[in-house]
DSSP file (Angstrom, degrees, kcal/mol; ACC not computed):
  #  RESIDUE AA STRUCTURE BP1 BP2  ACC     N-H-->O    O-->H-N    N-H-->O    O-->H-N    TCO  KAPPA ALPHA  PHI   PSI    X-CA   Y-CA   Z-CA
    1    1 A M              0   0    0      0, 0.0     2,-0.6     0, 0.0     0, 0.0   0.000 360.0 360.0 360.0 127.0   10.8  -79.0   -4.8
    2    2 A K        -     0   0    0      0, 0.0     2,-0.5     0, 0.0     0, 0.0  -0.865 360.0-169.4-104.1 121.3    8.6  -80.4   -7.5
    3    3 A I        -     0   0    0     -2,-0.6     2,-0.0     4,-0.0     0, 0.0  -0.929  22.2-128.5-107.5 128.0    7.5  -78.1  -10.3
    4    4 A S     >  -     0   0    0     -2,-0.5     4,-2.4     1,-0.1     5,-0.2  -0.345  19.7-117.3 -71.2 156.9    4.8  -79.5  -12.6
    5    5 A V  H  > S+     0   0    0      1,-0.2     4,-2.6     2,-0.2     5,-0.2   0.874 115.4  56.2 -60.8 -37.6    5.4  -79.3  -16.3
    6    6 A W  H  > S+     0   0    0      2,-0.2     4,-2.2     1,-0.2    -1,-0.2   0.934 109.3  44.3 -61.1 -48.2    2.4  -77.0  -16.6
    7    7 A N  H  > S+     0   0    0      2,-0.2     4,-2.5     1,-0.2    -1,-0.2   0.909 112.8  52.0 -63.7 -41.5    3.8  -74.5  -14.2
    8    8 A F  H  X S+     0   0    0     -4,-2.4     4,-2.6     1,-0.2    -2,-0.2   0.919 109.4  50.2 -60.1 -44.0    7.2  -74.7  -15.8
    9    9 A G  H  X S+     0   0    0     -4,-2.6     4,-2.6     1,-0.2    -1,-0.2   0.896 110.0  50.3 -60.7 -41.7    5.7  -74.0  -19.2
   10   10 A K  H  X S+     0   0    0     -4,-2.2     4,-2.6     2,-0.2    -1,-0.2   0.909 110.8  49.0 -64.0 -41.8    3.8  -71.0  -17.8
   11   11 A I  H  X S+     0   0    0     -4,-2.5     4,-2.5     2,-0.2    -2,-0.2   0.934 112.2  48.0 -63.2 -46.3    7.0  -69.6  -16.3
   12   12 A V  H  X S+     0   0    0     -4,-2.6     4,-2.5     1,-0.2    -2,-0.2   0.921 113.1  48.2 -60.9 -44.8    8.9  -70.1  -19.5
   13   13 A L  H  X S+     0   0    0     -4,-2.6     4,-2.9     1,-0.2     5,-0.2   0.918 110.8  50.7 -62.3 -43.4    6.2  -68.4  -21.5
   14   14 A R  H  X S+     0   0    0     -4,-2.6     4,-2.5     1,-0.2    -1,-0.2   0.922 111.8  47.7 -62.1 -43.3    5.9  -65.5  -19.1
   15   15 A R  H  X S+     0   0    0     -4,-2.5     4,-2.3     1,-0.2    -1,-0.2   0.921 112.5  49.1 -62.4 -43.9    9.7  -65.0  -19.4
   16   16 A R  H  X S+     0   0    0     -4,-2.5     4,-2.4     1,-0.2    -2,-0.2   0.919 112.5  47.7 -63.5 -43.1    9.6  -65.2  -23.1
   17   17 A F  H  X S+     0   0    0     -4,-2.9     4,-2.7     2,-0.2    -1,-0.2   0.892 110.8  50.6 -67.0 -38.6    6.8  -62.7  -23.4
   18   18 A S  H  X S+     0   0    0     -4,-2.5     4,-2.3     2,-0.2    -1,-0.2   0.902 111.1  49.2 -66.1 -38.1    8.4  -60.2  -21.0
   19   19 A A  H  X S+     0   0    0     -4,-2.3     4,-2.4     2,-0.2    -2,-0.2   0.908 111.4  49.6 -64.2 -41.2   11.6  -60.4  -23.0
   20   20 A F  H  X S+     0   0    0     -4,-2.4     4,-2.5     1,-0.2    -2,-0.2   0.907 110.1  51.2 -63.1 -42.0    9.5  -59.8  -26.2
   21   21 A G  H  X S+     0   0    0     -4,-2.7     4,-2.5     2,-0.2     5,-0.2   0.897 109.6  49.5 -61.7 -41.6    7.9  -56.9  -24.5
   22   22 A I  H  X S+     0   0    0     -4,-2.3     4,-2.4     2,-0.2    -1,-0.2   0.927 111.6  48.7 -63.2 -44.8   11.2  -55.4  -23.5
   23   23 A K  H  X S+     0   0    0     -4,-2.4     4,-2.5     1,-0.2    -2,-0.2   0.906 111.2  51.2 -61.2 -41.9   12.5  -55.8  -27.1
   24   24 A K  H  X S+     0   0    0     -4,-2.5     4,-2.5     1,-0.2    -2,-0.2   0.930 111.6  45.2 -63.1 -47.1    9.3  -54.2  -28.4
   25   25 A T  H  X S+     0   0    0     -4,-2.5     4,-2.6     1,-0.2    -1,-0.2   0.877 111.6  54.3 -65.6 -35.6    9.6  -51.1  -26.2
   26   26 A F  H  X S+     0   0    0     -4,-2.4     4,-2.2     2,-0.2    -2,-0.2   0.928 110.0  46.1 -62.1 -45.2   13.3  -50.9  -27.0
   27   27 A I  H  X S+     0   0    0     -4,-2.5     4,-2.5     1,-0.2    -2,-0.2   0.906 112.0  51.9 -63.7 -41.9   12.5  -50.8  -30.7
   28   28 A N  H  X S+     0   0    0     -4,-2.5     4,-2.6     1,-0.2    -2,-0.2   0.902 108.7  50.8 -61.4 -41.1    9.7  -48.2  -30.1
   29   29 A Q  H  X S+     0   0    0     -4,-2.6     4,-2.6     2,-0.2    -1,-0.2   0.913 110.1  49.4 -62.9 -42.5   12.2  -46.0  -28.2
   30   30 A I  H  X S+     0   0    0     -4,-2.2     4,-2.6     2,-0.2    -2,-0.2   0.926 112.1  48.0 -61.7 -45.0   14.7  -46.2  -31.0
   31   31 A L  H  X S+     0   0    0     -4,-2.5     4,-2.4     1,-0.2    -2,-0.2   0.904 112.4  48.9 -63.1 -41.0   12.0  -45.3  -33.6
   32   32 A R  H  X S+     0   0    0     -4,-2.6     4,-2.5     2,-0.2    -1,-0.2   0.914 111.4  49.7 -64.2 -42.7   10.8  -42.4  -31.4
   33   33 A F  H  X S+     0   0    0     -4,-2.6     4,-2.5     2,-0.2    -2,-0.2   0.913 110.5  50.2 -61.4 -43.9   14.4  -41.2  -31.0
   34   34 A K  H  X S+     0   0    0     -4,-2.6     4,-2.4     1,-0.2    -1,-0.2   0.916 110.1  50.6 -59.4 -44.8   14.9  -41.4  -34.7
   35   35 A Q  H  X S+     0   0    0     -4,-2.4     4,-2.4     1,-0.2    -2,-0.2   0.910 110.1  49.7 -60.8 -44.0   11.7  -39.4  -35.3
   36   36 A Q  H  X S+     0   0    0     -4,-2.5     4,-2.8     1,-0.2    -1,-0.2   0.913 109.8  51.0 -62.1 -42.8   12.9  -36.7  -32.8
   37   37 A L  H  X S+     0   0    0     -4,-2.5     4,-2.8     1,-0.2    -1,-0.2   0.915 110.5  49.3 -60.7 -42.5   16.3  -36.5  -34.6
   38   38 A L  H  X S+     0   0    0     -4,-2.4     4,-2.6     2,-0.2    -1,-0.2   0.906 111.7  48.8 -63.6 -41.1   14.5  -36.0  -37.9
   39   39 A E  H  X S+     0   0    0     -4,-2.4     4,-2.6     2,-0.2    -2,-0.2   0.920 112.3  48.0 -64.7 -43.2   12.3  -33.3  -36.5
   40   40 A I  H  X S+     0   0    0     -4,-2.8     4,-2.8     2,-0.2     5,-0.2   0.923 112.5  49.2 -62.1 -44.5   15.2  -31.5  -34.9
   41   41 A A  H  X S+     0   0    0     -4,-2.8     4,-2.0     1,-0.2    -2,-0.2   0.907 112.1  49.0 -61.4 -42.2   17.1  -31.8  -38.2
   42   42 A G  H  X S+     0   0    0     -4,-2.6     4,-2.3     2,-0.2    -2,-0.2   0.897 111.7  48.9 -64.2 -41.1   14.1  -30.4  -40.1
   43   43 A L  H  X S+     0   0    0     -4,-2.6     4,-2.7     2,-0.2    -2,-0.2   0.935 111.6  47.7 -64.8 -46.9   13.7  -27.5  -37.6
   44   44 A S  H  X S+     0   0    0     -4,-2.8     4,-2.6     1,-0.2    -1,-0.2   0.871 112.0  51.7 -63.3 -35.1   17.4  -26.5  -37.8
   45   45 A R  H  X S+     0   0    0     -4,-2.0     4,-2.5    -5,-0.2    -1,-0.2   0.926 111.4  45.8 -66.5 -44.1   17.1  -26.7  -41.6
   46   46 A S  H  X S+     0   0    0     -4,-2.3     4,-2.1     2,-0.2    -2,-0.2   0.868 112.9  51.0 -68.2 -35.2   14.0  -24.5  -41.7
   47   47 A V  H  X S+     0   0    0     -4,-2.7     4,-2.2     2,-0.2    -2,-0.2   0.932 111.0  47.9 -65.8 -44.6   15.7  -22.1  -39.3
   48   48 A K  H  X S+     0   0    0     -4,-2.6     4,-2.6     1,-0.2    -2,-0.2   0.903 111.3  51.6 -60.3 -41.4   18.8  -21.9  -41.5
   49   49 A G  H  X S+     0   0    0     -4,-2.5     4,-2.1     1,-0.2    -1,-0.2   0.890 108.5  50.9 -63.1 -38.9   16.6  -21.4  -44.5
   50   50 A A  H  < S+     0   0    0     -4,-2.1    -1,-0.2     1,-0.2    -2,-0.2   0.892 113.2  45.0 -66.3 -39.7   14.9  -18.5  -42.7
   51   51 A F  H  < S+     0   0    0     -4,-2.2    -2,-0.2     1,-0.2    -1,-0.2   0.873 112.2  52.5 -70.1 -36.6   18.2  -16.9  -41.8
   52   52 A A  H  <        0   0    0     -4,-2.6    -2,-0.2     1,-0.2    -1,-0.2   0.874 360.0 360.0 -68.3 -37.0   19.5  -17.4  -45.3
   53   53 A S     <        0   0    0     -4,-2.1    -1,-0.2    -5,-0.2    -2,-0.2   0.494 360.0 360.0 -74.1 360.0   16.5  -15.8  -47.0
């Protein structure tokens, strides 16, 4: 089976971009998770403050 250099280049680029996309979504998920944790921490802190007062 003969694959032209052009097709091979396209395949490699597509793979690289899909890997980049996966990495990007992974980072976004981590950031979102971090944000949620901060919000939860903030809520529990405000609830504790309300009980303390």
